[in-house]
C-alpha positions in Angstrom: 169.8 -16.9 -45.8 170.3 -20.7 -46.2 173.0 -20.2 -48.9 175.3 -18.3 -46.6 175.4 -21.0 -43.9 176.8 -24.5 -43.7 174.1 -26.9 -42.5 174.7 -29.1 -39.4 173.2 -32.4 -38.6 170.3 -32.9 -36.1 172.7 -34.6 -33.7 175.1 -31.7 -33.9 172.3 -29.3 -33.2 171.0 -31.2 -30.2 174.6 -31.5 -28.9 175.0 -27.7 -29.0 171.7 -27.2 -27.0 172.8 -30.0 -24.6 176.1 -28.3 -24.0 174.4 -24.9 -23.3 171.9 -26.3 -20.9 173.9 -29.0 -19.0 176.9 -26.8 -18.4 174.9 -23.9 -17.2 175.3 -23.6 -13.4 171.8 -22.2 -13.1 170.3 -25.5 -14.4 172.5 -27.9 -12.3 170.2 -27.8 -9.3 166.9 -26.3 -10.3 164.0 -26.4 -7.8 160.4 -26.5 -9.2 156.9 -26.9 -7.7 154.3 -28.8 -9.7 151.9 -31.7 -9.8 152.9 -35.3 -10.8 151.1 -36.6 -13.9 151.4 -39.6 -16.2 153.7 -41.6 -13.7 155.0 -44.8 -15.2 157.8 -47.2 -14.3 159.9 -48.8 -17.0 161.0 -52.4 -17.1 164.5 -51.3 -16.0 163.0 -49.7 -12.9 163.4 -46.0 -13.9 160.4 -43.8 -13.0 159.1 -41.3 -15.6 156.5 -38.6 -15.1 155.4 -35.1 -16.1 155.6 -32.2 -13.7 152.7 -29.9 -14.5 150.8 -26.8 -13.5 147.7 -25.2 -15.0 149.6 -24.1 -18.2 152.7 -26.1 -18.7 154.4 -29.5 -18.5 157.9 -30.8 -18.4 159.3 -34.4 -18.4 161.1 -35.8 -15.4 163.0 -39.0 -14.7 164.0 -40.6 -11.4 166.6 -43.2 -12.0 166.4 -46.5 -10.1 169.6 -45.9 -8.3 167.9 -43.2 -6.1 166.1 -45.8 -3.9 166.0 -43.5 -0.9 163.6 -41.2 -2.7 159.9 -42.0 -1.9 158.0 -41.2 -5.1 154.5 -39.9 -4.5 151.5 -41.0 -6.6 149.8 -39.1 -9.4 147.9 -35.8 -8.9 150.1 -35.0 -5.8 151.8 -31.6 -5.6 155.5 -31.7 -5.0 158.7 -29.7 -4.9 161.5 -31.4 -6.9 165.2 -30.6 -7.2 167.2 -31.8 -10.1 169.4 -31.1 -13.1 168.0 -30.0 -16.4 169.1 -32.2 -19.3 168.4 -33.0 -22.9 167.6 -36.6 -23.9 169.6 -36.6 -27.1 167.9 -39.4 -29.0 164.6 -37.5 -29.1 165.7 -34.0 -28.3 163.4 -33.9 -25.2 164.0 -31.4 -22.4 163.8 -33.2 -19.1 164.8 -32.9 -15.4 166.9 -35.7 -13.8 165.4 -35.9 -10.2 167.7 -35.6 -7.2 165.1 -35.1 -4.5 161.3 -34.9 -4.0 159.2 -33.3 -1.3 155.5 -34.1 -1.1 153.2 -31.1 -0.5 149.7 -32.5 -0.8 146.8 -32.9 -3.2 147.7 -31.2 -6.6 145.6 -28.7 -8.5 144.2 -31.2 -10.9 143.5 -33.7 -8.2 141.9 -31.1 -6.0 139.7 -29.7 -8.8 138.7 -33.2 -9.8 137.6 -34.1 -6.3 135.7 -30.8 -5.7 133.7 -31.2 -9.0 133.1 -34.9 -8.4 131.5 -34.2 -5.0 129.5 -31.3 -6.4 128.0 -33.3 -9.3 127.4 -36.4 -7.2 125.4 -34.4 -4.7 123.2 -33.1 -7.6 122.5 -36.7 -8.6 124.3 -36.7 -12.0 125.9 -40.1 -11.3 122.8 -41.8 -10.0 122.1 -45.3 -11.3 118.4 -44.6 -11.4 118.9 -42.2 -14.4 121.2 -44.5 -16.4 119.5 -46.0 -19.4 119.7 -49.5 -20.9 122.1 -49.9 -23.9 120.2 -51.3 -26.9 121.4 -54.8 -27.7 121.0 -54.6 -31.5 121.0 -50.9 -32.5 120.3 -50.0 -36.1 122.3 -46.7 -35.8 125.4 -46.1 -33.7 126.9 -42.7 -33.1 130.6 -42.2 -32.5 132.1 -39.0 -31.1 135.9 -39.1 -31.2 139.0 -37.8 -33.2 138.7 -38.6 -36.9 142.3 -39.7 -37.0 144.3 -42.2 -35.0 143.8 -45.7 -33.7 140.6 -45.2 -31.7 138.2 -44.7 -34.6 139.9 -47.5 -36.5 139.6 -49.9 -33.6 135.9 -49.1 -33.2 135.0 -49.5 -36.9 137.1 -52.6 -37.3 135.4 -54.3 -34.3 131.9 -53.3 -35.5 132.7 -54.6 -39.0 133.9 -57.9 -37.6 131.0 -58.5 -35.3 128.0 -56.6 -36.6 128.2 -54.9 -39.9 124.4 -54.2 -40.2 124.3 -51.0 -38.2 124.6 -47.5 -39.7 127.6 -45.6 -38.3 127.3 -41.8 -37.7 130.7 -40.2 -36.9 130.9 -36.8 -35.4 134.6 -35.7 -35.3 136.1 -33.6 -32.6 139.3 -32.6 -30.9 139.9 -34.8 -27.8 143.0 -33.0 -26.5 143.9 -29.4 -25.9 142.6 -26.3 -24.1 139.3 -26.1 -25.9 138.8 -29.8 -26.5 135.8 -30.0 -24.1 134.0 -27.4 -26.3 134.8 -29.5 -29.4 133.5 -32.7 -27.8 130.3 -30.9 -26.6 129.6 -29.5 -30.1 130.2 -32.9 -31.7 127.8 -34.5 -29.2 125.2 -31.8 -29.9 125.5 -32.3 -33.7 125.2 -36.1 -33.5 122.0 -36.0 -31.5 120.3 -34.4 -34.5 120.8 -37.6 -36.4 119.0 -39.6 -33.6 121.4 -42.6 -33.2 120.1 -45.3 -30.8 123.4 -45.2 -28.8 126.5 -42.9 -28.8 130.1 -44.0 -28.1 132.3 -41.2 -26.7 135.9 -42.3 -27.0 139.6 -41.2 -26.9 142.9 -43.1 -26.4 145.1 -43.1 -23.3 147.0 -40.1 -22.0 148.3 -38.2 -19.0 146.1 -36.5 -16.5 146.3 -33.2 -18.4 145.5 -35.0 -21.7 142.3 -36.4 -20.2 141.4 -33.2 -18.4 138.8 -32.1 -21.0 136.6 -35.0 -20.0 136.7 -33.7 -16.4 135.3 -30.4 -17.6 131.9 -29.5 -15.9 130.3 -28.1 -19.1 131.0 -31.3 -21.0 129.9 -33.5 -18.1 126.6 -31.6 -18.0 126.2 -32.0 -21.8 126.5 -35.8 -21.4 124.0 -35.7 -18.6 121.5 -33.7 -20.7 121.9 -36.1 -23.7 118.6 -37.9 -24.5 120.5 -40.8 -26.1 122.4 -43.5 -24.1 126.1 -42.7 -24.0 128.9 -45.2 -23.6 132.2 -43.7 -22.5 135.5 -45.2 -23.6 138.1 -42.7 -22.4 141.8 -43.4 -21.8 143.3 -46.7 -20.6 141.4 -49.3 -18.6 142.7 -47.8 -15.3 141.8 -44.2 -16.2 138.6 -42.8 -14.8 137.2 -39.4 -15.8 134.1 -37.6 -14.5 132.6 -38.2 -18.0 132.8 -42.0 -17.2 130.6 -41.6 -14.1 127.9 -39.5 -15.8 127.7 -41.8 -18.9 125.1 -44.6 -19.0 127.9 -47.2 -19.3 131.7 -47.1 -19.1 133.8 -49.3 -21.4 137.5 -50.0 -20.5 138.6 -49.5 -24.1 137.1 -48.2 -27.4 137.1 -51.8 -28.8 135.1 -52.9 -25.8 132.6 -50.1 -26.3 132.1 -51.4 -29.9 131.5 -54.9 -28.6 128.9 -53.6 -26.1 126.8 -52.1 -28.8 127.1 -55.0 -31.2 126.1 -58.7 -31.2 128.2 -61.2 -33.1 126.6 -63.5 -35.7 127.0 -66.5 -33.5 125.4 -64.7 -30.5 122.5 -63.7 -32.6 122.0 -67.3 -33.9 122.3 -68.7 -30.4 119.6 -66.2 -29.1 117.2 -67.1 -31.9 117.8 -70.9 -31.4 117.3 -70.5 -27.7 113.9 -68.7 -28.4 112.9 -71.6 -30.7 113.8 -74.2 -28.1 111.8 -72.3 -25.5 108.8 -72.2 -27.8 109.1 -76.0 -28.3 109.2 -76.5 -24.6 106.2 -74.3 -24.1 104.3 -76.3 -26.8 105.1 -79.6 -25.1 104.0 -78.2 -21.7 100.8 -76.8 -23.1 100.1 -80.1 -24.9 100.5 -82.1 -21.7 98.3 -79.6 -19.7 95.6 -79.7 -22.4 95.6 -83.6 -22.5 95.3 -83.7 -18.7 92.4 -81.3 -18.6 90.8 -83.2 -21.4 91.1 -86.5 -19.6 89.6 -85.0 -16.4 86.7 -83.5 -18.3 85.9 -86.8 -20.2 86.1 -88.8 -17.0 83.4 -86.7 -15.4 80.9 -87.4 -18.2 81.8 -91.1 -19.0 78.6 -92.4 -17.3 76.3 -89.7 -18.7 77.1 -89.7 -22.4 77.2 -92.9 -24.5 80.1 -93.5 -26.8 82.1 -90.7 -25.1 85.2 -92.8 -25.0 85.3 -92.9 -28.9 84.9 -89.2 -29.0 87.6 -88.8 -26.5 90.1 -90.9 -28.5 89.2 -88.9 -31.7 89.6 -85.5 -30.0 92.9 -86.5 -28.4 94.1 -87.7 -31.8 93.2 -84.4 -33.4 94.8 -82.4 -30.7 98.0 -84.5 -31.1 97.9 -83.8 -34.8 97.6 -80.0 -34.2 100.4 -79.9 -31.6 102.7 -82.1 -33.8 102.1 -79.8 -36.8 103.1 -76.8 -34.7 106.1 -78.6 -33.4 107.1 -79.7 -36.9 106.8 -76.2 -38.3 108.9 -74.8 -35.4 111.6 -77.5 -35.9 111.7 -76.8 -39.7 112.2 -73.1 -39.0 115.0 -74.0 -36.6 116.7 -76.0 -39.4 116.2 -73.1 -41.8 117.7 -70.7 -39.3 120.8 -73.0 -38.9 121.1 -73.2 -42.7 121.0 -69.4 -43.0 123.6 -69.1 -40.3 125.9 -71.5 -42.1 125.4 -69.6 -45.3 126.2 -66.3 -43.6 129.3 -67.8 -42.1 130.5 -68.8 -45.6 129.6 -65.2 -46.8 131.5 -63.5 -44.0 134.5 -61.4 -45.0 137.0 -63.7 -43.3 135.7 -66.8 -45.1 135.8 -64.8 -48.4 139.4 -63.8 -47.7 140.3 -67.4 -46.9 139.2 -68.4 -50.5 141.8 -66.0 -51.9 139.6 -62.9 -52.4 140.6 -59.4 -51.4 139.1 -55.9 -51.1 140.6 -52.6 -52.4 140.5 -49.3 -50.6 141.6 -45.8 -51.7 143.8 -43.6 -49.5 140.7 -42.3 -47.6 139.6 -45.9 -46.8 136.7 -45.9 -49.2 136.0 -49.2 -51.0 137.1 -49.3 -54.7 134.4 -50.9 -56.8 135.3 -49.6 -60.2 138.3 -48.5 -62.2 136.5 -45.2 -62.6 137.3 -44.7 -58.9 141.1 -44.7 -59.4 143.8 -43.2 -61.7 147.5 -43.8 -62.5 149.7 -42.9 -59.5 147.0 -43.4 -56.8 147.9 -45.2 -53.6 145.6 -48.0 -52.7 145.4 -50.6 -49.9 144.7 -54.3 -50.6 143.1 -56.1 -47.7 143.7 -59.9 -47.4 143.1 -62.5 -44.7 146.2 -61.7 -42.6 146.9 -58.1 -43.3 147.1 -55.2 -45.7 149.3 -54.4 -48.8 150.0 -50.9 -50.0 150.3 -50.3 -53.7 150.6 -47.6 -56.3 148.6 -47.8 -59.5 150.9 -48.1 -62.6 148.4 -49.1 -65.2 144.6 -49.6 -65.6 143.0 -51.9 -68.1 139.4 -51.8 -69.1 137.4 -55.0 -68.8 137.3 -56.9 -72.1 133.9 -56.9 -73.8 
């Protein structure tokens, strides 16, 4: 089949399709009804969006020269007229808009509003049922796609701030027709491992991309979850119904990771603050004790001989006890500061600054022995300011 035909370039192929479509009278002024989604304005002033219905989506562009056209916001149903075109650089089918007529609330927007009102009336979004997120969890669950930048951002943030927690990852599909089922199943599975908190995350996308997180069955699964859930879905300006039912919403996946972690410095500051409070309490108790002691002795000065000497002796002993407690507390504060300084020196960034590096295989697993690699393997070397990709050409055993 291939042998009998001369190949053409990608550009030639796109040009052929472009000719067929753009010179077809039927596509010169097409009229379509749909809902606006993923509306964005470029730096040049052109407006790009998707026109969608329940089953399909097509890209549209309104060039900045059409200033007389009033562009409705997202989730509004419209009728558009325009010319079908091919964007040659990417081979994208798109409609160049000539006019827009607003009809009203679109399908996705209307369904969203109906479901939101229904669930809100049932109390699913009530603040009274939202649980406190643990400050220093020992186990953190993550429900998201196993590939892409989201899982990488979460893990990187946790490793940088708080690498003591055990991470439990339950992979799922976060986009597509059955994505809500995949997310619900992943949530159900991760509950079996009893993490102290769960991060539910996905990256940004259009209204239809985020629609699985507006699905009623998924929202009810989050509501029924016995473990606190932090949602980190879409961009900072995106809100899904899953955000409202979750115990806490984070604007980004990285922010979610920060909310379930405490940095080394924050931990040190908290401990130091507790020690200072203890010292203050000791001093206050000491003053209170001495005042009460003085009052008691003053009452019996005339009745008991030599009571003044006993008073001086008792106060001296109490001073000694309080000073010992204070000294022990201050010594522990110094020890804590020394430990903190040692931990800072042992942190990955400090180690990298001294010229050290870490090696990872293609799956991201740490390489600790030459038995983990072979000739031809691709590895990643992580250093202070980035990563270096390499291919193993030779392996030498350690000299004995």
